[in-house]
Gaussian input, Z-matrix of N, CA and C with variables (Angstrom, degrees):
# hf/3-21g

backbone

0 1
 N
 C     1     B1
 C     2     B2     1     A1
 N     3     B3     2     A2     1     D1
 C     4     B4     3     A3     2     D2
 C     5     B5     4     A4     3     D3
 N     6     B6     5     A5     4     D4
 C     7     B7     6     A6     5     D5
 C     8     B8     7     A7     6     D6
 N     9     B9     8     A8     7     D7
 C    10    B10     9     A9     8     D8
 C    11    B11    10    A10     9     D9
 N    12    B12    11    A11    10    D10
 C    13    B13    12    A12    11    D11
 C    14    B14    13    A13    12    D12
 N    15    B15    14    A14    13    D13
 C    16    B16    15    A15    14    D14
 C    17    B17    16    A16    15    D15
 N    18    B18    17    A17    16    D16
 C    19    B19    18    A18    17    D17
 C    20    B20    19    A19    18    D18
 N    21    B21    20    A20    19    D19
 C    22    B22    21    A21    20    D20
 C    23    B23    22    A22    21    D21
 N    24    B24    23    A23    22    D22
 C    25    B25    24    A24    23    D23
 C    26    B26    25    A25    24    D24
 N    27    B27    26    A26    25    D25
 C    28    B28    27    A27    26    D26
 C    29    B29    28    A28    27    D27
 N    30    B30    29    A29    28    D28
 C    31    B31    30    A30    29    D29
 C    32    B32    31    A31    30    D30
 N    33    B33    32    A32    31    D31
 C    34    B34    33    A33    32    D32
 C    35    B35    34    A34    33    D33
 N    36    B36    35    A35    34    D34
 C    37    B37    36    A36    35    D35
 C    38    B38    37    A37    36    D36
 N    39    B39    38    A38    37    D37
 C    40    B40    39    A39    38    D38
 C    41    B41    40    A40    39    D39
 N    42    B42    41    A41    40    D40
 C    43    B43    42    A42    41    D41
 C    44    B44    43    A43    42    D42
 N    45    B45    44    A44    43    D43
 C    46    B46    45    A45    44    D44
 C    47    B47    46    A46    45    D45
 N    48    B48    47    A47    46    D46
 C    49    B49    48    A48    47    D47
 C    50    B50    49    A49    48    D48
 N    51    B51    50    A50    49    D49
 C    52    B52    51    A51    50    D50
 C    53    B53    52    A52    51    D51
 N    54    B54    53    A53    52    D52
 C    55    B55    54    A54    53    D53
 C    56    B56    55    A55    54    D54
 N    57    B57    56    A56    55    D55
 C    58    B58    57    A57    56    D56
 C    59    B59    58    A58    57    D57
 N    60    B60    59    A59    58    D58
 C    61    B61    60    A60    59    D59
 C    62    B62    61    A61    60    D60
 N    63    B63    62    A62    61    D61
 C    64    B64    63    A63    62    D62
 C    65    B65    64    A64    63    D63
 N    66    B66    65    A65    64    D64
 C    67    B67    66    A66    65    D65
 C    68    B68    67    A67    66    D66
 N    69    B69    68    A68    67    D67
 C    70    B70    69    A69    68    D68
 C    71    B71    70    A70    69    D69
 N    72    B72    71    A71    70    D70
 C    73    B73    72    A72    71    D71
 C    74    B74    73    A73    72    D72
 N    75    B75    74    A74    73    D73
 C    76    B76    75    A75    74    D74
 C    77    B77    76    A76    75    D75
 N    78    B78    77    A77    76    D76
 C    79    B79    78    A78    77    D77
 C    80    B80    79    A79    78    D78
 N    81    B81    80    A80    79    D79
 C    82    B82    81    A81    80    D80
 C    83    B83    82    A82    81    D81
 N    84    B84    83    A83    82    D82
 C    85    B85    84    A84    83    D83
 C    86    B86    85    A85    84    D84
 N    87    B87    86    A86    85    D85
 C    88    B88    87    A87    86    D86
 C    89    B89    88    A88    87    D87
 N    90    B90    89    A89    88    D88
 C    91    B91    90    A90    89    D89
 C    92    B92    91    A91    90    D90
 N    93    B93    92    A92    91    D91
 C    94    B94    93    A93    92    D92
 C    95    B95    94    A94    93    D93
 N    96    B96    95    A95    94    D94
 C    97    B97    96    A96    95    D95
 C    98    B98    97    A97    96    D96
 N    99    B99    98    A98    97    D97
 C   100   B100    99    A99    98    D98
 C   101   B101   100   A100    99    D99
 N   102   B102   101   A101   100   D100
 C   103   B103   102   A102   101   D101
 C   104   B104   103   A103   102   D102
 N   105   B105   104   A104   103   D103
 C   106   B106   105   A105   104   D104
 C   107   B107   106   A106   105   D105
 N   108   B108   107   A107   106   D106
 C   109   B109   108   A108   107   D107
 C   110   B110   109   A109   108   D108
 N   111   B111   110   A110   109   D109
 C   112   B112   111   A111   110   D110
 C   113   B113   112   A112   111   D111
 N   114   B114   113   A113   112   D112
 C   115   B115   114   A114   113   D113
 C   116   B116   115   A115   114   D114
 N   117   B117   116   A116   115   D115
 C   118   B118   117   A117   116   D116
 C   119   B119   118   A118   117   D117
 N   120   B120   119   A119   118   D118
 C   121   B121   120   A120   119   D119
 C   122   B122   121   A121   120   D120
 N   123   B123   122   A122   121   D121
 C   124   B124   123   A123   122   D122
 C   125   B125   124   A124   123   D123
 N   126   B126   125   A125   124   D124
 C   127   B127   126   A126   125   D125
 C   128   B128   127   A127   126   D126
 N   129   B129   128   A128   127   D127
 C   130   B130   129   A129   128   D128
 C   131   B131   130   A130   129   D129
 N   132   B132   131   A131   130   D130
 C   133   B133   132   A132   131   D131
 C   134   B134   133   A133   132   D132
 N   135   B135   134   A134   133   D133
 C   136   B136   135   A135   134   D134
 C   137   B137   136   A136   135   D135
 N   138   B138   137   A137   136   D136
 C   139   B139   138   A138   137   D137
 C   140   B140   139   A139   138   D138
 N   141   B141   140   A140   139   D139
 C   142   B142   141   A141   140   D140
 C   143   B143   142   A142   141   D141
 N   144   B144   143   A143   142   D142
 C   145   B145   144   A144   143   D143
 C   146   B146   145   A145   144   D144
 N   147   B147   146   A146   145   D145
 C   148   B148   147   A147   146   D146
 C   149   B149   148   A148   147   D147
 N   150   B150   149   A149   148   D148
 C   151   B151   150   A150   149   D149
 C   152   B152   151   A151   150   D150
 N   153   B153   152   A152   151   D151
 C   154   B154   153   A153   152   D152
 C   155   B155   154   A154   153   D153
 N   156   B156   155   A155   154   D154
 C   157   B157   156   A156   155   D155
 C   158   B158   157   A157   156   D156
 N   159   B159   158   A158   157   D157
 C   160   B160   159   A159   158   D158
 C   161   B161   160   A160   159   D159
 N   162   B162   161   A161   160   D160
 C   163   B163   162   A162   161   D161
 C   164   B164   163   A163   162   D162
 N   165   B165   164   A164   163   D163
 C   166   B166   165   A165   164   D164
 C   167   B167   166   A166   165   D165
 N   168   B168   167   A167   166   D166
 C   169   B169   168   A168   167   D167
 C   170   B170   169   A169   168   D168
 N   171   B171   170   A170   169   D169
 C   172   B172   171   A171   170   D170
 C   173   B173   172   A172   171   D171
 N   174   B174   173   A173   172   D172
 C   175   B175   174   A174   173   D173
 C   176   B176   175   A175   174   D174
 N   177   B177   176   A176   175   D175
 C   178   B178   177   A177   176   D176
 C   179   B179   178   A178   177   D177
 N   180   B180   179   A179   178   D178
 C   181   B181   180   A180   179   D179
 C   182   B182   181   A181   180   D180
 N   183   B183   182   A182   181   D181
 C   184   B184   183   A183   182   D182
 C   185   B185   184   A184   183   D183
 N   186   B186   185   A185   184   D184
 C   187   B187   186   A186   185   D185
 C   188   B188   187   A187   186   D186
 N   189   B189   188   A188   187   D187
 C   190   B190   189   A189   188   D188
 C   191   B191   190   A190   189   D189
 N   192   B192   191   A191   190   D190
 C   193   B193   192   A192   191   D191
 C   194   B194   193   A193   192   D192
 N   195   B195   194   A194   193   D193
 C   196   B196   195   A195   194   D194
 C   197   B197   196   A196   195   D195
 N   198   B198   197   A197   196   D196
 C   199   B199   198   A198   197   D197
 C   200   B200   199   A199   198   D198
 N   201   B201   200   A200   199   D199
 C   202   B202   201   A201   200   D200
 C   203   B203   202   A202   201   D201
 N   204   B204   203   A203   202   D202
 C   205   B205   204   A204   203   D203
 C   206   B206   205   A205   204   D204
 N   207   B207   206   A206   205   D205
 C   208   B208   207   A207   206   D206
 C   209   B209   208   A208   207   D207
 N   210   B210   209   A209   208   D208
 C   211   B211   210   A210   209   D209
 C   212   B212   211   A211   210   D210
 N   213   B213   212   A212   211   D211
 C   214   B214   213   A213   212   D212
 C   215   B215   214   A214   213   D213
 N   216   B216   215   A215   214   D214
 C   217   B217   216   A216   215   D215
 C   218   B218   217   A217   216   D216
 N   219   B219   218   A218   217   D217
 C   220   B220   219   A219   218   D218
 C   221   B221   220   A220   219   D219
 N   222   B222   221   A221   220   D220
 C   223   B223   222   A222   221   D221
 C   224   B224   223   A223   222   D222
 N   225   B225   224   A224   223   D223
 C   226   B226   225   A225   224   D224
 C   227   B227   226   A226   225   D225
 N   228   B228   227   A227   226   D226
 C   229   B229   228   A228   227   D227
 C   230   B230   229   A229   228   D228
 N   231   B231   230   A230   229   D229
 C   232   B232   231   A231   230   D230
 C   233   B233   232   A232   231   D231
 N   234   B234   233   A233   232   D232
 C   235   B235   234   A234   233   D233
 C   236   B236   235   A235   234   D234
 N   237   B237   236   A236   235   D235
 C   238   B238   237   A237   236   D236
 C   239   B239   238   A238   237   D237

   B1=1.4399
   B2=1.5282
   B3=1.2862
   B4=1.4623
   B5=1.5218
   B6=1.3186
   B7=1.4584
   B8=1.5187
   B9=1.3017
   B10=1.4650
   B11=1.5279
   B12=1.3410
   B13=1.4567
   B14=1.5172
   B15=1.3033
   B16=1.4660
   B17=1.5206
   B18=1.3246
   B19=1.4586
   B20=1.5229
   B21=1.3007
   B22=1.4545
   B23=1.5192
   B24=1.3420
   B25=1.4622
   B26=1.5241
   B27=1.3195
   B28=1.4568
   B29=1.5317
   B30=1.3349
   B31=1.4603
   B32=1.5287
   B33=1.3317
   B34=1.4670
   B35=1.5265
   B36=1.3168
   B37=1.4662
   B38=1.5216
   B39=1.3156
   B40=1.4567
   B41=1.5256
   B42=1.3129
   B43=1.4629
   B44=1.5311
   B45=1.3277
   B46=1.4745
   B47=1.5276
   B48=1.3322
   B49=1.4637
   B50=1.5237
   B51=1.3264
   B52=1.4609
   B53=1.5272
   B54=1.3174
   B55=1.4683
   B56=1.5264
   B57=1.3185
   B58=1.4656
   B59=1.5276
   B60=1.3266
   B61=1.4654
   B62=1.5225
   B63=1.3149
   B64=1.4694
   B65=1.5254
   B66=1.3348
   B67=1.4769
   B68=1.5178
   B69=1.3310
   B70=1.4707
   B71=1.5279
   B72=1.3217
   B73=1.4678
   B74=1.5350
   B75=1.3138
   B76=1.4663
   B77=1.5190
   B78=1.3134
   B79=1.4585
   B80=1.5262
   B81=1.3184
   B82=1.4701
   B83=1.5247
   B84=1.3173
   B85=1.4690
   B86=1.5276
   B87=1.3284
   B88=1.4718
   B89=1.5207
   B90=1.3152
   B91=1.4699
   B92=1.5277
   B93=1.3310
   B94=1.4647
   B95=1.5237
   B96=1.3411
   B97=1.4653
   B98=1.5329
   B99=1.3323
   B100=1.4664
   B101=1.5293
   B102=1.3278
   B103=1.4692
   B104=1.5287
   B105=1.3256
   B106=1.4610
   B107=1.5275
   B108=1.3210
   B109=1.4744
   B110=1.5234
   B111=1.3294
   B112=1.4677
   B113=1.5207
   B114=1.3123
   B115=1.4699
   B116=1.5134
   B117=1.3280
   B118=1.4656
   B119=1.5147
   B120=1.3270
   B121=1.4642
   B122=1.5226
   B123=1.3231
   B124=1.4602
   B125=1.5156
   B126=1.3130
   B127=1.4561
   B128=1.5217
   B129=1.3249
   B130=1.4568
   B131=1.5244
   B132=1.3352
   B133=1.4598
   B134=1.5243
   B135=1.3160
   B136=1.4576
   B137=1.5189
   B138=1.3224
   B139=1.4527
   B140=1.5316
   B141=1.2891
   B142=1.4660
   B143=1.5282
   B144=1.3129
   B145=1.4596
   B146=1.5298
   B147=1.3355
   B148=1.4665
   B149=1.5212
   B150=1.3265
   B151=1.4639
   B152=1.5292
   B153=1.3215
   B154=1.4625
   B155=1.5244
   B156=1.3356
   B157=1.4639
   B158=1.5305
   B159=1.3442
   B160=1.4598
   B161=1.5256
   B162=1.3192
   B163=1.4610
   B164=1.5336
   B165=1.3291
   B166=1.4674
   B167=1.5242
   B168=1.3070
   B169=1.4556
   B170=1.5235
   B171=1.3403
   B172=1.4644
   B173=1.5276
   B174=1.3028
   B175=1.4640
   B176=1.5193
   B177=1.3122
   B178=1.4551
   B179=1.5218
   B180=1.2985
   B181=1.4598
   B182=1.5266
   B183=1.3278
   B184=1.4713
   B185=1.5260
   B186=1.3015
   B187=1.4590
   B188=1.5276
   B189=1.3084
   B190=1.4555
   B191=1.5162
   B192=1.3082
   B193=1.4507
   B194=1.5312
   B195=1.3172
   B196=1.4600
   B197=1.5201
   B198=1.3153
   B199=1.4668
   B200=1.5171
   B201=1.3074
   B202=1.4649
   B203=1.5215
   B204=1.3202
   B205=1.4616
   B206=1.5216
   B207=1.3310
   B208=1.4547
   B209=1.5217
   B210=1.3291
   B211=1.4595
   B212=1.5242
   B213=1.3196
   B214=1.4655
   B215=1.5269
   B216=1.3370
   B217=1.4536
   B218=1.5271
   B219=1.3292
   B220=1.4694
   B221=1.5228
   B222=1.3325
   B223=1.4600
   B224=1.5276
   B225=1.3479
   B226=1.4639
   B227=1.5246
   B228=1.3222
   B229=1.4610
   B230=1.5308
   B231=1.3444
   B232=1.4555
   B233=1.5296
   B234=1.3157
   B235=1.4556
   B236=1.5135
   B237=1.3141
   B238=1.4766
   B239=1.4911
   A1=109.24
   A2=116.48
   A3=121.65
   A4=109.72
   A5=116.12
   A6=122.08
   A7=108.79
   A8=116.76
   A9=121.55
   A10=109.77
   A11=114.41
   A12=121.47
   A13=107.70
   A14=117.30
   A15=121.93
   A16=108.65
   A17=115.76
   A18=121.83
   A19=109.34
   A20=116.49
   A21=121.88
   A22=106.86
   A23=115.27
   A24=121.15
   A25=108.61
   A26=116.12
   A27=121.77
   A28=109.57
   A29=117.56
   A30=121.89
   A31=112.73
   A32=117.23
   A33=120.21
   A34=110.93
   A35=115.81
   A36=120.48
   A37=109.74
   A38=116.79
   A39=120.67
   A40=110.81
   A41=116.40
   A42=120.43
   A43=110.33
   A44=116.20
   A45=120.59
   A46=111.24
   A47=116.15
   A48=120.71
   A49=110.25
   A50=116.65
   A51=120.07
   A52=111.01
   A53=117.17
   A54=120.42
   A55=110.75
   A56=115.64
   A57=120.68
   A58=110.38
   A59=116.77
   A60=121.07
   A61=110.61
   A62=116.59
   A63=120.00
   A64=110.88
   A65=116.98
   A66=120.60
   A67=111.72
   A68=116.64
   A69=121.80
   A70=112.71
   A71=117.07
   A72=122.94
   A73=112.54
   A74=115.72
   A75=121.97
   A76=108.06
   A77=116.18
   A78=120.20
   A79=109.74
   A80=114.94
   A81=120.49
   A82=108.92
   A83=116.51
   A84=120.26
   A85=111.19
   A86=116.40
   A87=119.48
   A88=111.23
   A89=116.91
   A90=120.21
   A91=111.16
   A92=116.10
   A93=120.77
   A94=110.19
   A95=116.28
   A96=120.23
   A97=110.86
   A98=117.16
   A99=120.56
   A100=111.00
   A101=116.22
   A102=119.75
   A103=110.80
   A104=116.45
   A105=120.04
   A106=111.36
   A107=117.43
   A108=120.38
   A109=110.23
   A110=115.61
   A111=120.05
   A112=112.13
   A113=117.11
   A114=118.05
   A115=112.17
   A116=118.52
   A117=118.94
   A118=111.69
   A119=118.45
   A120=119.77
   A121=110.79
   A122=118.01
   A123=120.66
   A124=111.03
   A125=117.66
   A126=119.47
   A127=111.06
   A128=117.90
   A129=121.10
   A130=111.04
   A131=115.96
   A132=119.92
   A133=109.73
   A134=115.70
   A135=119.87
   A136=108.70
   A137=115.90
   A138=118.21
   A139=109.36
   A140=116.44
   A141=122.46
   A142=111.72
   A143=117.91
   A144=120.51
   A145=111.36
   A146=116.23
   A147=119.46
   A148=110.87
   A149=116.48
   A150=120.30
   A151=111.18
   A152=116.77
   A153=119.98
   A154=111.63
   A155=116.87
   A156=120.58
   A157=111.37
   A158=116.50
   A159=120.96
   A160=112.87
   A161=117.60
   A162=120.41
   A163=110.22
   A164=116.58
   A165=118.23
   A166=110.76
   A167=115.77
   A168=120.85
   A169=109.02
   A170=117.22
   A171=118.89
   A172=111.39
   A173=115.45
   A174=120.67
   A175=109.70
   A176=115.96
   A177=121.83
   A178=108.82
   A179=116.27
   A180=120.43
   A181=107.63
   A182=116.74
   A183=119.81
   A184=111.40
   A185=114.11
   A186=120.43
   A187=107.51
   A188=117.38
   A189=120.79
   A190=112.93
   A191=114.40
   A192=123.61
   A193=109.27
   A194=118.27
   A195=121.40
   A196=112.61
   A197=117.22
   A198=120.30
   A199=110.57
   A200=116.22
   A201=120.82
   A202=110.48
   A203=117.92
   A204=121.69
   A205=111.83
   A206=117.17
   A207=121.08
   A208=110.51
   A209=116.59
   A210=119.65
   A211=112.27
   A212=117.95
   A213=120.47
   A214=110.97
   A215=116.94
   A216=120.95
   A217=111.37
   A218=116.23
   A219=119.88
   A220=111.25
   A221=116.82
   A222=119.19
   A223=111.09
   A224=116.78
   A225=120.09
   A226=110.64
   A227=115.05
   A228=121.01
   A229=111.57
   A230=116.88
   A231=120.61
   A232=113.91
   A233=117.88
   A234=121.45
   A235=115.14
   A236=117.47
   A237=120.22
   A238=111.13
   D1=133.85
   D2=-179.99
   D3=-95.37
   D4=150.83
   D5=177.65
   D6=-129.17
   D7=152.73
   D8=178.49
   D9=-82.30
   D10=148.62
   D11=178.46
   D12=-142.70
   D13=128.83
   D14=176.65
   D15=-97.40
   D16=130.93
   D17=179.06
   D18=-121.96
   D19=147.15
   D20=173.95
   D21=-110.71
   D22=118.33
   D23=-175.09
   D24=-133.20
   D25=142.29
   D26=176.50
   D27=-54.69
   D28=138.55
   D29=-175.53
   D30=-60.17
   D31=-38.65
   D32=179.67
   D33=-64.05
   D34=-42.32
   D35=179.31
   D36=-66.76
   D37=-41.90
   D38=179.96
   D39=-61.34
   D40=-40.34
   D41=178.01
   D42=-61.72
   D43=-43.81
   D44=178.08
   D45=-64.43
   D46=-40.45
   D47=-179.63
   D48=-64.53
   D49=-42.82
   D50=179.47
   D51=-63.64
   D52=-40.40
   D53=177.57
   D54=-63.89
   D55=-44.29
   D56=178.80
   D57=-61.12
   D58=-46.20
   D59=-179.55
   D60=-61.87
   D61=-41.11
   D62=179.11
   D63=-63.97
   D64=-41.18
   D65=177.66
   D66=-62.12
   D67=-35.38
   D68=-177.78
   D69=-90.58
   D70=-1.70
   D71=-178.76
   D72=58.50
   D73=43.63
   D74=175.55
   D75=-133.52
   D76=165.25
   D77=177.13
   D78=-89.00
   D79=162.07
   D80=175.77
   D81=-62.10
   D82=-38.17
   D83=178.61
   D84=-60.18
   D85=-41.11
   D86=178.51
   D87=-65.41
   D88=-39.01
   D89=177.62
   D90=-62.24
   D91=-46.00
   D92=-179.56
   D93=-63.80
   D94=-45.39
   D95=-179.48
   D96=-61.91
   D97=-43.42
   D98=179.33
   D99=-63.69
   D100=-40.15
   D101=178.29
   D102=-62.43
   D103=-45.01
   D104=179.01
   D105=-63.80
   D106=-37.06
   D107=176.49
   D108=-62.33
   D109=-43.28
   D110=-178.89
   D111=-63.70
   D112=-46.24
   D113=-176.20
   D114=-73.43
   D115=-28.12
   D116=178.35
   D117=-80.88
   D118=-29.69
   D119=178.54
   D120=-76.08
   D121=-28.23
   D122=178.66
   D123=-64.40
   D124=-35.01
   D125=-178.68
   D126=-70.11
   D127=-21.34
   D128=179.43
   D129=-81.44
   D130=-24.68
   D131=179.01
   D132=-88.87
   D133=146.90
   D134=176.91
   D135=-82.12
   D136=144.09
   D137=176.66
   D138=-83.96
   D139=168.97
   D140=-173.92
   D141=-61.15
   D142=-33.89
   D143=-178.27
   D144=-69.12
   D145=-39.11
   D146=176.49
   D147=-65.72
   D148=-39.54
   D149=178.18
   D150=-64.59
   D151=-39.14
   D152=179.81
   D153=-66.22
   D154=-35.38
   D155=179.02
   D156=-65.38
   D157=-26.93
   D158=-179.49
   D159=-80.20
   D160=-14.92
   D161=-179.74
   D162=-67.49
   D163=144.20
   D164=178.09
   D165=-68.52
   D166=144.53
   D167=178.17
   D168=-80.69
   D169=126.94
   D170=-179.99
   D171=-65.20
   D172=144.04
   D173=179.30
   D174=-101.37
   D175=55.59
   D176=-176.89
   D177=-120.22
   D178=121.17
   D179=176.24
   D180=-119.58
   D181=96.37
   D182=-176.76
   D183=-69.98
   D184=145.39
   D185=175.09
   D186=-96.12
   D187=122.38
   D188=177.95
   D189=102.16
   D190=-172.90
   D191=-177.38
   D192=-80.64
   D193=124.86
   D194=-177.94
   D195=-62.50
   D196=-36.54
   D197=178.79
   D198=-63.77
   D199=-46.01
   D200=178.85
   D201=-62.86
   D202=-45.67
   D203=178.36
   D204=-59.98
   D205=-39.72
   D206=178.53
   D207=-61.05
   D208=-50.32
   D209=-177.93
   D210=-66.86
   D211=-33.44
   D212=175.34
   D213=-63.84
   D214=-44.19
   D215=177.94
   D216=-63.71
   D217=-40.37
   D218=179.28
   D219=-66.02
   D220=-38.14
   D221=179.99
   D222=-68.61
   D223=-35.40
   D224=175.68
   D225=-66.21
   D226=-41.92
   D227=-175.39
   D228=-72.49
   D229=-43.88
   D230=-173.38
   D231=-110.01
   D232=-1.39
   D233=177.02
   D234=69.57
   D235=41.05
   D236=177.54
   D237=-70.54

């Protein structure tokens, strides 16, 4: 079910919005509704930082310089 909503928007912005909607062959109402759908669905999704915090912390404590260890492993693997 759809409901009416009154918005107050600057005339210059409204003119730009109407032109944009006409170019895209949609109504201003559809643009507003789609925008509201986008911003409300984003809050339901977790952002990348929250997902990273949920990852388990590796229990690896390397001995030595990581750069040196990387190049040593690469030389063993590829024969540098």
